[in-house]
Steps between C-alpha positions, in 0.01 A plus 500: 500500500690693766837644403663300783437185294751626243778585748683168500862410581627599158346843552680524835836422340445759227395751763807434717730536199340835414508614863874431524567697180283785633691516833837491324844349531509524880207261529480123465201268527541135592240220503577208732352148501597364842400147400810474285731500804718770651772499234263537203200710603532775237270424203466851347743790533492852361824704521630250755861600433431774753550245777714262295243225465310329221238234425587181687660690785415525867324759719682746729258486791347221704139521383539156340462362851130588470447247219179305566381733777162671492521835322249683718751647755725618212250584228599865489813619321805537722710815466859489627838667465799272437841639597692175458613564140829684458459841332126451460198582714199295393144595584298189436138397462423128540157362412441131561334262252242247623369178346139386476513393865621846614845365580816698425690372195704798382533876482539804279779728619556856383840635605610857440845639573420831676856591594518783246166634626633517856809687380285734293270563798805580710633743239164676478477532878845657513409736215178634651646509850200359683482208744369192323478125507824390340589277790511130474617523860508161668380221280223311676491129423163380377432130532192378319475124540850430382541791262741763627523855380604835630282803543653840566377700794226729382374246247157358568411138436353594164832648389406865536707754688371700791820654636818379662426314820145635517158357434332831425759663272572788742808367674759623248364852495455519875854379562648755261312779678628397842841583639704202621438608858123525456488169320700319768282645775175396332581159350604157626832337408354311204368821347830675567691225321267511201528879494879496474498220242268713292730800543802291395323381186400859418858616551643235265209530259401136466361206702758315712468179302615684186797678656853398405769436763617863528142626533421243768807609696387864477152402617640301791723791596197728515299246704792439735527871574130502581557228760270240345736214581402544863163351399511123535336399171688747278752258352236243402281766343784652303622161380155439354477850353846491341488132407836428663624271776559611857873446447500731195288757686749535781794508261335790317422670831862467609616652167262792557633558852863482390434746216317739732779485758759564231313805374466632857878472559591685183 
């Protein structure tokens, strides 16, 4: 008899419990049964206090809208980055569960808080003094049939990093090697904006979404002096990257300008 005949649901639950323990306290694993209704989809939960949920609770995303749909278009695990939780940055893997008719009935979700890893990566980049891929520059909204997530620039669809704002991993290093003048001459406005966002994140030492108010004001001051607000889409991009409203963005920008003017007059 093939070993697959012995890998039943109880084996899966034991495996998920062990996997969560192996990955540690910054990981949770949730099993959803969408047939139980939105408010009560969680049927198994391991270390779910990480997101403040428990058995009998509800999902965070909108994948429940796929209940009863054919699994074929979504049979592969979905990797996403969720920036909606305060003080946490969840990298998630969602794998859908199908019934005997290949219809979606639930999911297994592995969520890991990677905030500390981003901060550690930033600290290491500052220590070794080389251009890297710390940037979570503008968060790009990913809509997958009702499930929203955020993927940082430089992150591929499989959750791996290839460099800030680049698909081949060379952009960060190339930008660091160029002078501002050379970069501006050779790149379009979108590349210029991404370049300065990367430089601002490197200066502060962390991704924009993890900056506190004072750090965001410093970053905006740097970007303002580089003239990026002359680019039409800048405010929308920065609102996404910093996870703040347009109103807050311009209040911070005004504080930066007042502070700079005050320092100039002293």
